[in-house]
VOPAGU-2260 file (C-alpha; in pm, 1 decimal, decimal comma):
REM VOPAGU-2260
SITE   aa  ch    i         X         Y         Z
SITE  MET   A    0    1234,7    -697,0    4316,5
SITE  LEU   A    1     911,6    -811,9    4156,2
SITE  ARG   A    2     676,9    -558,2    4004,6
SITE  ARG   A    3     337,4    -588,7    3848,1
SITE  VAL   A    4     222,4    -450,0    3515,0
SITE  PRO   A    5    -127,5    -445,6    3363,2
SITE  ARG   A    6    -229,9    -767,3    3191,9
SITE  THR   A    7    -303,5    -590,1    2865,8
SITE  PRO   A    8    -141,6    -482,9    2658,4
SITE  VAL   A    9     173,4    -694,9    2687,0
SITE  ARG   A   10     479,2    -542,1    2516,8
SITE  HIS   A   11     451,0    -556,3    2139,8
SITE  MET   A   12     757,1    -676,7    1954,8
SITE  ALA   A   13     930,4    -418,6    1740,2
SITE  THR   A   14     994,6    -486,1    1372,9
SITE  ARG   A   15    1368,0    -511,3    1438,9
SITE  ASP   A   16    1309,7    -780,1    1703,2
SITE  ILE   A   17    1105,5    -988,7    1460,9
SITE  TYR   A   18    1382,0   -1003,9    1203,0
SITE  GLU   A   19    1665,7   -1048,1    1453,4
SITE  THR   A   20    1527,1   -1349,6    1637,5
SITE  SER   A   21    1396,9   -1679,6    1519,7
SITE  PHE   A   22    1066,0   -1823,6    1630,2
SITE  ASP   A   23    1217,7   -2037,0    1906,0
SITE  GLU   A   24    1409,1   -1738,7    2044,5
SITE  ASP   A   25    1117,8   -1498,8    2025,1
SITE  VAL   A   26     859,7   -1649,8    2257,8
SITE  GLN   A   27     929,7   -1958,0    2469,1
SITE  THR   A   28     707,3   -2126,1    2724,7
SITE  GLU   A   29     884,9   -2209,7    3048,8
SITE  SER   A   30     862,2   -2552,2    3204,6
SITE  ASN   A   31     622,5   -2634,3    3486,4
SITE  ALA   A   32     902,7   -2586,1    3739,6
SITE  ASN   A   33     926,9   -2216,4    3646,2
SITE  GLN   A   34     570,2   -2116,5    3709,9
SITE  CYS   A   35     457,4   -1772,9    3822,3
SITE  PRO   A   36     556,8   -1724,7    4189,7
SITE  GLU   A   37     224,8   -1555,9    4270,8
SITE  CYS   A   38     -51,0   -1723,7    4069,5
SITE  SER   A   39     131,2   -2036,0    3938,8
SITE  GLY   A   40      24,7   -1931,6    3591,0
SITE  ARG   A   41     185,5   -1988,4    3255,8
SITE  VAL   A   42     514,0   -1804,3    3200,2
SITE  THR   A   43     645,6   -1697,0    2859,0
SITE  THR   A   44     980,0   -1546,8    2768,0
SITE  ASN   A   45    1050,5   -1312,3    2476,0
SITE  SER   A   46    1373,3   -1141,3    2377,9
SITE  VAL   A   47    1341,6    -879,2    2654,4
SITE  GLU   A   48    1151,6   -1008,5    2955,5
SITE  THR   A   49     975,4   -1301,4    3121,2
SITE  ILE   A   50     603,5   -1241,9    3181,9
SITE  CYS   A   51     318,8   -1435,7    3339,0
SITE  GLU   A   52      35,0   -1454,1    3087,8
SITE  ASP   A   53    -229,2   -1490,6    3357,6
SITE  CYS   A   54    -157,1   -1203,8    3596,6
SITE  GLY   A   55      87,8    -995,0    3390,9
SITE  LEU   A   56     371,7   -1015,1    3647,3
SITE  VAL   A   57     715,1    -930,9    3504,2
SITE  ILE   A   58     942,6   -1195,6    3653,9
SITE  ASP   A   59    1265,5   -1116,0    3474,2
SITE  GLU   A   60    1379,9    -843,4    3235,6
SITE  GLN   A   61    1687,5    -698,6    3065,4
SITE  ARG   A   62    1786,0   -1027,8    2908,5
SITE  ILE   A   63    2080,3   -1050,0    2672,2
SITE  ASP   A   64    2003,1    -911,5    2327,9
SITE  ARG   A   65    2180,2   -1136,2    2076,9
SITE  GLY   A   66    2101,4    -906,4    1784,5
SITE  PRO   A   67    2351,0    -669,6    1622,8
SITE  GLU   A   68    2461,6    -360,2    1809,5
SITE  TRP   A   69    2328,7     -48,8    1630,0
SITE  ARG   A   70    2413,1     213,0    1893,3
SITE  THR   A   71    2697,0     461,8    1859,6
SITE  HIS   A   72    2975,8     472,9    2112,6
SITE  ASP   A   73    3194,1     767,2    2012,1
SITE  GLN   A   74    3188,3    1106,1    1847,1
SITE  ASP   A   75    3253,1     964,2    1499,0
SITE  GLN   A   76    2912,3     792,6    1502,0
SITE  ARG   A   77    3065,9     450,9    1448,1
SITE  LYS   A   78    2857,9     136,9    1460,5
SITE  ARG   A   79    2962,1    -204,5    1573,8
SITE  THR   A   80    2799,2    -378,1    1279,9
SITE  GLY   A   81    2800,5    -372,8     903,5
SITE  ALA   A   82    2533,0    -276,2     657,8
SITE  PRO   A   83    2220,6    -498,3     642,6
SITE  LEU   A   84    2180,1    -757,4     370,5
SITE  THR   A   85    2024,3    -630,9      50,6
SITE  ALA   A   86    1889,3    -799,6    -259,0
SITE  ALA   A   87    2015,1    -513,2    -474,5
SITE  ARG   A   88    2370,7    -653,2    -474,4
SITE  HIS   A   89    2484,9    -975,3    -633,4
SITE  ASP   A   90    2660,0   -1078,4    -309,4
SITE  ARG   A   91    2382,5    -947,7     -78,7
SITE  GLY   A   92    2608,0    -657,7      19,3
SITE  LEU   A   93    2874,6    -871,3     186,4
SITE  SER   A   94    3163,8    -767,9     -38,7
SITE  THR   A   95    3452,4    -559,6      88,7
SITE  GLU   A   96    3500,6    -204,0     -31,8
SITE  ILE   A   97    3861,0     -81,2     -40,4
SITE  GLY   A   98    3905,3     291,5       7,6
SITE  ARG   A   99    4113,8     523,3    -206,2
SITE  ARG   A  100    4261,9     832,6     -41,8
SITE  LYS   A  101    4172,4     813,3     327,6
SITE  ASP   A  102    4187,9     551,1     597,2
SITE  ALA   A  103    3909,0     451,3     836,0
SITE  ASN   A  104    3985,5     749,4    1060,9
SITE  GLY   A  105    3970,8    1000,0     775,7
SITE  ASN   A  106    4344,0    1057,9     755,7
SITE  GLU   A  107    4514,0    1110,6     421,4
SITE  LEU   A  108    4713,9     815,7     293,1
SITE  SER   A  109    5063,9     840,0     162,9
SITE  GLY   A  110    5144,1     776,7    -201,3
SITE  GLN   A  111    5296,5     438,3    -127,9
SITE  LYS   A  112    4988,9     320,0      60,3
SITE  ARG   A  113    4759,5     447,3    -215,0
SITE  GLN   A  114    4952,3     244,8    -471,2
SITE  ARG   A  115    4926,8     -60,4    -248,3
SITE  LEU   A  116    4550,4     -13,7    -211,3
SITE  SER   A  117    4519,4      29,8    -586,9
SITE  ARG   A  118    4686,4    -306,3    -645,4
SITE  MET   A  119    4464,1    -467,4    -381,1
SITE  ARG   A  120    4156,2    -314,0    -539,7
SITE  ARG   A  121    4256,2    -445,2    -882,5
SITE  GLU   A  122    4309,6    -797,5    -751,3
SITE  GLN   A  123    3980,6    -783,0    -563,1
SITE  ASN   A  124    3791,7    -682,2    -876,5
SITE  ARG   A  125    3949,1    -969,5   -1066,3
SITE  GLY   A  126    3843,2   -1224,1    -806,0
SITE  ARG   A  127    3509,7   -1064,3    -724,4
SITE  PHE   A  128    3306,7   -1286,4    -956,0
SITE  GLN   A  129    3329,8   -1662,6    -944,5
SITE  SER   A  130    3152,6   -1725,3   -1275,4
SITE  LYS   A  131    3010,6   -1555,7   -1581,4
SITE  ALA   A  132    2660,2   -1593,7   -1439,2
SITE  GLU   A  133    2761,5   -1400,5   -1127,4
SITE  ARG   A  134    2912,0   -1128,0   -1342,7
SITE  ASN   A  135    2590,3   -1102,2   -1545,0
SITE  LEU   A  136    2392,5   -1086,6   -1223,1
SITE  ALA   A  137    2603,0    -798,3   -1094,2
SITE  HIS   A  138    2561,9    -610,8   -1422,3
SITE  GLY   A  139    2186,7    -669,7   -1431,3
SITE  LEU   A  140    2130,3    -564,0   -1069,8
SITE  GLY   A  141    2333,9    -250,2   -1132,2
SITE  GLU   A  142    2108,8    -168,0   -1426,2
SITE  VAL   A  143    1799,4    -228,1   -1211,7
SITE  ARG   A  144    1931,0       9,2    -945,4
SITE  ARG   A  145    2007,9     273,8   -1204,8
SITE  ILE   A  146    1658,6     258,7   -1360,0
SITE  ALA   A  147    1488,6     256,2   -1019,2
SITE  SER   A  148    1690,0     561,6    -917,2
SITE  ALA   A  149    1599,4     744,3   -1238,5
SITE  LEU   A  150    1229,3     669,7   -1180,0
SITE  GLU   A  151    1257,5     765,3    -810,4
SITE  LEU   A  152    1114,8     434,1    -692,2
SITE  THR   A  153    1115,9     327,1    -329,3
SITE  ASP   A  154    1373,4      85,3    -191,8
SITE  SER   A  155    1112,2    -187,5    -148,2
SITE  VAL   A  156    1009,6    -171,9    -514,7
SITE  ARG   A  157    1376,0    -165,7    -617,0
SITE  ASP   A  158    1449,8    -475,4    -408,4
SITE  GLN   A  159    1149,9    -654,2    -559,4
SITE  ALA   A  160    1276,5    -571,4    -907,5
SITE  CYS   A  161    1620,6    -707,2    -815,2
SITE  GLN   A  162    1465,5   -1026,4    -681,6
SITE  LEU   A  163    1263,5   -1057,7   -1000,9
SITE  PHE   A  164    1583,2   -1031,0   -1205,0
SITE  ARG   A  165    1738,0   -1305,3    -991,2
SITE  SER   A  166    1438,4   -1528,1   -1055,4
SITE  ALA   A  167    1465,3   -1464,4   -1428,3
SITE  GLN   A  168    1829,7   -1567,7   -1426,3
SITE  ASN   A  169    1757,9   -1879,3   -1218,8
SITE  GLU   A  170    1489,8   -1981,6   -1469,3
SITE  ASP   A  171    1739,2   -1929,1   -1755,7
SITE  LEU   A  172    1529,5   -1652,5   -1911,7
SITE  LEU   A  173    1835,0   -1442,3   -1996,5
SITE  ARG   A  174    1939,7   -1677,1   -2272,0
SITE  GLY   A  175    1895,2   -1503,6   -2607,9
SITE  ARG   A  176    1790,9   -1175,0   -2445,8
SITE  SER   A  177    1988,5    -870,6   -2340,4
SITE  ILE   A  178    2055,1    -810,5   -1973,2
SITE  GLU   A  179    1939,1    -449,5   -2006,7
SITE  ALA   A  180    1600,9    -559,1   -2145,4
SITE  ILE   A  181    1541,8    -807,3   -1861,2
SITE  ALA   A  182    1647,6    -544,6   -1606,1
SITE  ALA   A  183    1405,1    -287,2   -1746,4
SITE  ALA   A  184    1129,4    -549,7   -1764,6
SITE  SER   A  185    1195,8    -642,2   -1401,1
SITE  VAL   A  186    1148,2    -280,7   -1294,0
SITE  HIS   A  187     828,1    -254,2   -1496,7
SITE  GLY   A  188     701,5    -581,5   -1351,0
SITE  ALA   A  189     772,3    -467,9    -995,2
SITE  CYS   A  190     583,5    -144,3   -1061,5
SITE  ARG   A  191     287,1    -338,4   -1200,9
SITE  CYS   A  192     283,4    -577,0    -903,9
SITE  ASN   A  193     276,5    -283,6    -660,3
SITE  GLY   A  194       8,1     -90,4    -847,7
SITE  HIS   A  195     232,3     197,9    -959,6
SITE  THR   A  196     102,0     383,1   -1264,7
SITE  ARG   A  197     432,5     380,8   -1447,0
SITE  LEU   A  198     405,4     370,6   -1822,9
SITE  LEU   A  199     626,5     138,3   -2018,0
SITE  ASP   A  200     756,8     447,2   -2199,1
SITE  ASP   A  201     883,7     586,8   -1866,9
SITE  VAL   A  202    1086,7     272,3   -1802,8
SITE  VAL   A  203    1215,5     266,8   -2160,2
SITE  ASP   A  204    1326,5     630,3   -2138,0
SITE  ALA   A  205    1540,2     543,1   -1836,1
SITE  ALA   A  206    1666,2     217,5   -1989,9
SITE  ARG   A  207    1928,1     164,5   -2257,7
SITE  VAL   A  208    1726,5     -60,0   -2485,1
SITE  GLU   A  209    1442,9     -35,0   -2735,4
SITE  GLN   A  210    1081,0     -45,6   -2626,4
SITE  SER   A  211     996,7    -356,7   -2829,4
SITE  ARG   A  212    1269,1    -555,9   -2656,0
SITE  VAL   A  213    1154,2    -442,1   -2313,5
SITE  ALA   A  214     793,9    -530,1   -2397,0
SITE  ASN   A  215     893,4    -877,4   -2515,9
SITE  ALA   A  216    1107,7    -931,5   -2205,5
SITE  TYR   A  217     822,3    -825,6   -1977,6
SITE  LYS   A  218     583,6   -1059,2   -2158,6
SITE  THR   A  219     829,0   -1342,9   -2100,2
SITE  LEU   A  220     862,0   -1263,4   -1730,8
SITE  ASN   A  221     487,5   -1237,7   -1688,8
SITE  THR   A  222     429,7   -1570,6   -1863,8
SITE  GLU   A  223     715,0   -1778,8   -1724,6
SITE  LEU   A  224     721,2   -1647,0   -1367,9
SITE  GLY   A  225     348,0   -1585,6   -1326,5
SITE  LEU   A  226     365,9   -1231,5   -1193,7
SITE  PRO   A  227      74,9   -1135,0    -965,2
SITE  THR   A  228     -13,0    -830,5   -1173,2
SITE  GLN   A  229    -361,5    -686,2   -1173,0
SITE  PRO   A  230    -529,2    -509,4   -1465,6
SITE  VAL   A  231    -458,6    -137,6   -1454,3
SITE  ARG   A  232    -771,1      79,6   -1450,4
SITE  PRO   A  233    -791,7     413,8   -1632,1
SITE  SER   A  234    -899,1     588,1   -1311,1
SITE  GLU   A  235    -556,8     513,3   -1160,4
SITE  TYR   A  236    -390,4     727,6   -1429,4
SITE  ILE   A  237    -613,2    1031,8   -1373,4
SITE  PRO   A  238    -410,0    1195,5   -1090,1
SITE  ARG   A  239     -80,6    1159,2   -1271,9
SITE  LEU   A  240    -201,7    1287,2   -1609,1
SITE  ALA   A  241    -393,8    1568,9   -1443,8
SITE  SER   A  242     -80,5    1675,6   -1260,2
SITE  GLU   A  243     121,9    1683,7   -1581,2
SITE  LEU   A  244    -152,3    1882,7   -1758,7
SITE  ASP   A  245    -189,3    2116,2   -1458,7
SITE  VAL   A  246    -569,0    2103,9   -1459,8
SITE  PRO   A  247    -785,0    2222,4   -1167,0
SITE  THR   A  248    -920,5    1987,4    -904,4
SITE  TYR   A  249   -1279,9    1996,8   -1026,3
SITE  ILE   A  250   -1177,2    1878,2   -1373,1
SITE  ARG   A  251    -973,9    1598,1   -1216,5
SITE  GLN   A  252   -1271,9    1487,8   -1008,7
SITE  ARG   A  253   -1504,2    1495,9   -1310,6
SITE  ALA   A  254   -1255,5    1292,5   -1516,7
SITE  ARG   A  255   -1227,8    1037,0   -1239,9
SITE  ARG   A  256   -1604,1     996,1   -1226,9
SITE  LEU   A  257   -1609,2     947,3   -1604,4
SITE  ALA   A  258   -1339,9     680,8   -1580,2
SITE  GLU   A  259   -1506,8     495,6   -1293,3
SITE  GLN   A  260   -1845,9     493,5   -1468,6
SITE  SER   A  261   -1684,0     364,1   -1785,4
SITE  GLU   A  262   -1510,2      89,5   -1590,3
SITE  SER   A  263   -1841,5     -13,7   -1432,4
SITE  SER   A  264   -2011,0     -36,3   -1771,5
SITE  GLY   A  265   -1721,0    -229,7   -1928,1
SITE  ALA   A  266   -1644,1      35,2   -2188,2
SITE  ALA   A  267   -1283,7      65,8   -2064,0
SITE  SER   A  268   -1205,8    -303,3   -2106,7
SITE  GLY   A  269    -944,5    -403,2   -2361,7
SITE  VAL   A  270    -805,7     -53,2   -2418,4
SITE  LYS   A  271    -486,8     118,6   -2312,7
SITE  PRO   A  272    -572,5     263,3   -1969,8
SITE  SER   A  273    -356,2     573,8   -2003,7
SITE  GLY   A  274    -520,8     664,8   -2335,5
SITE  PHE   A  275    -870,1     621,2   -2195,4
SITE  ALA   A  276    -778,1     829,0   -1889,2
SITE  ALA   A  277    -649,1    1103,7   -2116,8
SITE  ALA   A  278    -978,0    1098,1   -2308,5
SITE  CYS   A  279   -1168,1    1135,7   -1980,4
SITE  LEU   A  280    -958,3    1440,9   -1894,7
SITE  TYR   A  281   -1015,1    1584,5   -2242,1
SITE  LYS   A  282   -1393,5    1541,7   -2216,1
SITE  ALA   A  283   -1402,9    1675,5   -1858,3
SITE  GLY   A  284   -1202,8    1979,5   -1962,0
SITE  ARG   A  285   -1439,7    2062,7   -2245,5
SITE  GLU   A  286   -1741,7    2023,2   -2017,0
SITE  GLU   A  287   -1593,5    2252,5   -1751,9
SITE  GLY   A  288   -1474,2    2519,0   -1996,1
SITE  ARG   A  289   -1104,3    2423,8   -1988,9
SITE  TRP   A  290   -1014,2    2368,0   -2356,2
SITE  LEU   A  291    -747,8    2101,6   -2352,9
SITE  THR   A  292    -624,8    2011,2   -2698,1
SITE  GLN   A  293    -614,6    1654,7   -2817,3
SITE  ALA   A  294    -243,9    1687,7   -2888,0
SITE  GLU   A  295    -171,7    1789,9   -2527,2
SITE  VAL   A  296    -348,6    1499,6   -2361,9
SITE  ALA   A  297    -220,3    1253,4   -2622,2
SITE  GLU   A  298     139,5    1355,9   -2557,4
SITE  VAL   A  299     128,2    1306,5   -2180,7
SITE  ALA   A  300     -45,5     967,6   -2223,2
SITE  SER   A  301     193,9     849,8   -2498,0
SITE  VAL   A  302     -89,7     783,7   -2741,8
SITE  THR   A  303    -207,8     943,9   -3063,7
SITE  ALA   A  304    -476,0    1206,8   -3109,4
SITE  THR   A  305    -680,3     950,1   -3301,4
SITE  THR   A  306    -697,3     736,4   -2987,3
SITE  ILE   A  307    -824,6    1034,3   -2787,8
SITE  ARG   A  308   -1100,3    1100,6   -3041,8
SITE  SER   A  309   -1202,6     734,8   -3047,4
SITE  HIS   A  310   -1233,7     714,9   -2668,4
SITE  ARG   A  311   -1411,6    1051,2   -2662,1
SITE  ASP   A  312   -1678,1     912,6   -2899,1
SITE  THR   A  313   -1714,6     610,9   -2668,3
SITE  LEU   A  314   -1772,8     840,5   -2371,8
SITE  ASN   A  315   -2028,0    1042,6   -2569,1
SITE  GLU   A  316   -2218,6     725,2   -2655,5
SITE  LEU   A  317   -2232,9     628,1   -2289,8
SITE  ALA   A  318   -2366,3     974,0   -2200,4
SITE  VAL   A  319   -2192,7     967,3   -1863,6
């Protein structure tokens, strides 16, 4: 039975449909022989239904969905598909994981079967990597995941950092550098590309390598790969530093105005943004009667008290 729907809006494709179908499967224009039975208009077919673009008539629906089946069909919440591909694994997440003490139904395994699985697991680990480069990639991506988890980064930023590490290995940037340094630099680069106010010291604290090596590795990635990083402004560090110092909202707002006015005048150019933001908080606190010490703000910004005094004098000269 034919039914009519309003011309606008036509069904919007879900995000899952976009990634599960190619462009030729998504929207197809029917031939002239399959015109609309009522207005002879143009007919298009997406992954769900066939619609006339002129009058909005739904000619056919409930077509076969060739995407993966994500629904559950029993009480154990099983799915008829595997995990999605991920850039955080060296094999895109397609490797097989062999269990240890229980089978797929949750039943305990006997000792003989556990020994058999242990031998299978050992042989799988031996043949898991086809080359030394693949082994290094697995180690580096594992380090990226560990650092991203310690910094509580989102999955999208973590995947970008993993892809950045892959690009560094493809460009042969790991030669002469430690894998841990490139992994930490990849995380820092992904944070910079997404505008996250993560200090290099935060990444180094979560990494297992010295700060100088991470800084040199990040400089190499930025130069060789041409990362789309934007200059970090001191005003972007105000909320984070203010939260760590536990200052009131009015001091935070005053410090942000100081930072934005300094950025407009060019006084904040060429300086460490976190240090200048800390100086803005220090000056705002003194103006509002909250006596923050130079040592306190310098510690949270990972700078020295001398830097705070220097930026404070700059702010006093601007008279903002």
